[in-house]
N, C-alpha and C positions, 0 to 999 in steps of 0.2 A: 906978824904969822898971826888971822883970820883966826877964829875964834867957830865951835858949833852949838849949843842947844838942844839937851832930850828932852824926848816927852815923858816920863812913866805912866806905862801903864800896866795896872794895875788884871786886869782882863786877860796879858797875854801867859802868864804863869808858868810853865809845862814842868809836872811831873811833883809836883808839891809838896808828896811824898817825903818828895827825896833830896829838893831843895835847902836851901838859906834863903826867903827875896830878901834883896838893903833894898834899902828906903832912896826917898833920893825925894828933893826936892825942887828942881828947876823950875824956870822957869822955859814957857812955852814959844816956841820959836819956828811957827809954820812957814822959813822959804825954804827948811835945811835940812836936820834928820827929824828921824822917829824915837823917841832909848823906848823897850820894851819888858824886857828884862837881864837883865846879868848874877846867877845863881851861883854856887859854891853849890856843889855835888864829891856824895866818897859812896869809893863805889865797891861793888858788894866785898869784895874780896879786902877790904879795909886800906888802899891806900887812896892814899885823898886826893884830893883833883878839885884848882877850885872852873868852875862853866862857865866859859860868858856867850850871855848871844843877846844877836842886838839885831830887833829893829830897823833898815833908811826906808820911809818913806822915797829913796829915788834913788837912782842906777849913778854908782862911781864911771868915776871921768876914764877914761885908757889910762897908762899908767897907775893911775890913786889904788895904796890898803886902806882895807881898814884895820888898826891895829888900835889894839888893849898893851897898855908899858905903867910899870912904878917901880916902888921903889925894894923887889927882889929879885935877884940877880936871872929870872930864869921871866922878868916879865922885861929886860930891860934897861936895868937900871935909871929910870925916866931919861932912854931915851930913843924914843919912839919910831927910829930908823929901826933899833935892836929890837925892838915890841914886838908881843907875836901878831902875828896875822891869822885874820881869822877872817873864815872860808865861805862861803854862801854852801844854807841850805835849807831846805825848804822857808820859801822865805821867810828868811838871820842868815846875821852872818854867826856862824859861834866859834867856841875854841878851847879846849879842852887844854890845858895847863897844872903837868906839875905839882905840888903847893910844897915847898922847904919851911913857910914862919908863919906859925898861928891866926900873925893880922899881916895883911898888905893894904896901902894906897897908892890906887890904880885911876887910872883917867884912859878912856879912849881920845883917840884923836885917826884921820883922816891923811896919809904919810903920799904928796907927790915926790916928786925927781926931786928939786930944789922947796917944796914949801908945809908941809907941817898944817896945818887948819886944827887945833885943840875942840876941847868940850869942857861947854863954859861951865862957872861956879868949882867950888873948892871938891880939889880931892875924891872923891867915893874913898868906903874903904872899908877891912870889914878886922873885925877883933872876935879870936876864934879860940878855941882849946888844940891841940894839935889829937 
């Protein structure tokens, strides 16, 4: 499997009052993708969601999907083919995932029919109270 690298961009935060910025320290790879930010969002009725926002510096090839996968059933239990597909919105790729656990580990990946391109670096994680 190929790997991809993401770069954190602090200026790309959207709606910082309702979001928690998740820090990242990954090497820059200008030939791949640019990680803009990811957030955890709590909506106004108290239901909790993980809201992922990913910016990329190039278009996907035909048939490829951007996914987030991780250690919960909602994130596909580390199976990128079962992960949550991010959808394009305003120049970003986004996904809103119900939060069943206060703690998650996750990674972004590009999924093609017979190939997975994983994000470079350690698993991302979020630990928080319910």
